[in-house]
C-alpha positions, 0 to 999 in steps of 0.5 A: 923962047917960043918959036915963030909959029907960036906967035902966029898961033897965039895971034889967031887964037886971041883974035878968036877970043876977042871976037866973042859977043859981049852980051852981058858985060861984067864989071869987076866984083859984079854980083848976079844981082848987078849983072841982071840990072846991067843986062840988055834984056833983064830976066823974066820968070822962066817957063819950060817952053821958053827954056827949050826955045832958048836951047834950041839954038845950041845946034849953032855950035855945029858951025864950029866943027872942023868937018860938019859933013862927017856923020860920025863927028856930027853925032859926037858934036851933038853929044858934046852939046848935051855934055856942055849943058851939064858942064854949064849947069855945074858952073852957072848954078855954083857961081855964088861968091857969097857961098863959094864951093869947089866943084869939078869943071873938067874930069873923065866925063866932062872932057871938053877943052882937052883936060889934062888926065894928070890934073884934077881941076876944081873951081870956085867963084869969088869977088875981088873985094871979098875975104876968103879962106882956103884950107885943107890937107896937102896930100902927096901929089906932084904939085897943087897950083891955085890960080886966080882968074878974072873971067870964066870960060863959057860962063862969061862972054869974054873969059879974062886972063889970070890975075894971080897964082899960088904954088901950094908948096910955098905955103906953111904946111903942118906936119899933118899936111894941113894948110890955111890961106887967106885971100883978101884985098888987104891982110886982116888986122892981127892975122899973121898966117899965109895971105894972098892979096886979091886983085880987084878983078878976081872972079874965080879960084881954079885948082890944078892938081898934078899927079904923076903916079895915079896909083900911089899919090894921094890927092889934096883935100881942101875947102873954101869959105867966105869970111866977110859974107852972110852966115846964112843962106837964102833962097834965090829970087825968081829973076836970079834963077831965070837969069842963070837959066838964060846963061846956061842956054848960051853956054854950049855956043860960048864954049864951042866958040873957044874950043871946038873952033880952036881945032879949026885954027890949027888948020893954019899949020900943016897936019902932023906938026905942032906949034907952041902956045901958052893959053895965057889970054884965058888963064893958062897955067903960068910957066907952062908951055903947050905944044899942039897940032892936028894929027892924021894917018890912015889904016895900016899907018901910024905916027911917030912922035919924037922929042927931046925932054928939057934938062930941068922940068917939073912936069911934062906930058902928052895927050890925044884929043878928038876933033872936037877937042875932047880928051880921048877917054884917058881912063880907059885908053892909054891916050896920054903919057906923063913923065912918070908913065913914059919910058925914055930911050937911052939917048934921053929922047921920048918917042911915042907911037900914035895909032888906032891899034896896039903897035906893041910898044910901051909908049903907045898913044891910043886914038881909040879907033880914030884916024884924026884928032889933036895932039897936045903936050905940056912942059911945066917949069922947064929949062926949055920948051922942045919942039916935037916932030911927028912922022907918018909911017907904015905900021909894018915898018915901025920897028925900022924907025925905032932904036934897037932894043925897043921893048915888045909889049904883048897883049897880056902885058898891055891888058895888065897895064890898062887895068892898072891905069883904069884903077889909078884913074878911079883913085883920083879925087874928082870932087 
């Protein structure tokens, strides 16, 4: 069961979420055309000067930065605004439930909201009253989770909670790894294959595919189709394009209110401590418990993270994010470790060293030169949710705080491991 700090953090985050302005209320199963009709100010044909004027307010996201006086952080925040526009374009201009397609919303380039390096995220838009088929090949990754959501972060003013989840391994998998799943309000007449009943509020399908061994595991291949929709595609009307452009202009602030500001909410707890969360209010993965908190140290120091590992756990990991809640470049740095990559100690514990320079230990979590940021870990389908501790110590005294026999990782070995990591990160299927 979660500890008391979890309840405090969860309440604070939920309050932040519910405070978002409801500019364009969304009804269950709403289409873009219906949304345009429902909006307070119907879209008008867009021209470039007007679009530039709309995105001029993007810099309001700086209000949510934890330390807006930090010049370096402010520059990175402006960088994130540009990234958010790219991210928003992917979501808003692919949000067609008549002709759905899976696309990546989070990846090593779009790394806001601290995406898990072990997960490949794919998303698509649907309607709760539609009939869809997801099919493909399973692959050999650790697990593939299909989540059904009722709202979308950054796209909708108020992202909705999960309204369904499917473990791909519970479906009928052919000898060649093939599968096929129908999602609809009711099972189609005469259909005897795998079926999932859609909630009327269903709006999105999100895929989380977890890989422990980035080098050797093979990602799944899948496609989504609408079976009861039109066979042909149409050119979007002018007002629909204009509406989507308006939504795109507001995407960075909607996104920042959730995640950049979330870092500020972590200030409610002492630095170098973590609290437990489940992110259920905005579609967090079912049966997954997170631990998260702010970290901070100084030149010549490091942090020692120590935790038990659940007796039974399907998947676990830890990652570092910057002060904007972007995952630190995990393909180029060892800024994350999972249950396969990490080395456990003889007493069963996991110990990792958070540092801006290489401390010469296997479980180094690299901050890429930063002294402040966010640490976040996951326990998925676990028999317990251990609460890690973080100790701030002098780097010169690190070995005094580690068990005898902790291996020494030299520069050549580190380079070899980082190159292997970079290669494995590139092997992952991102589209």
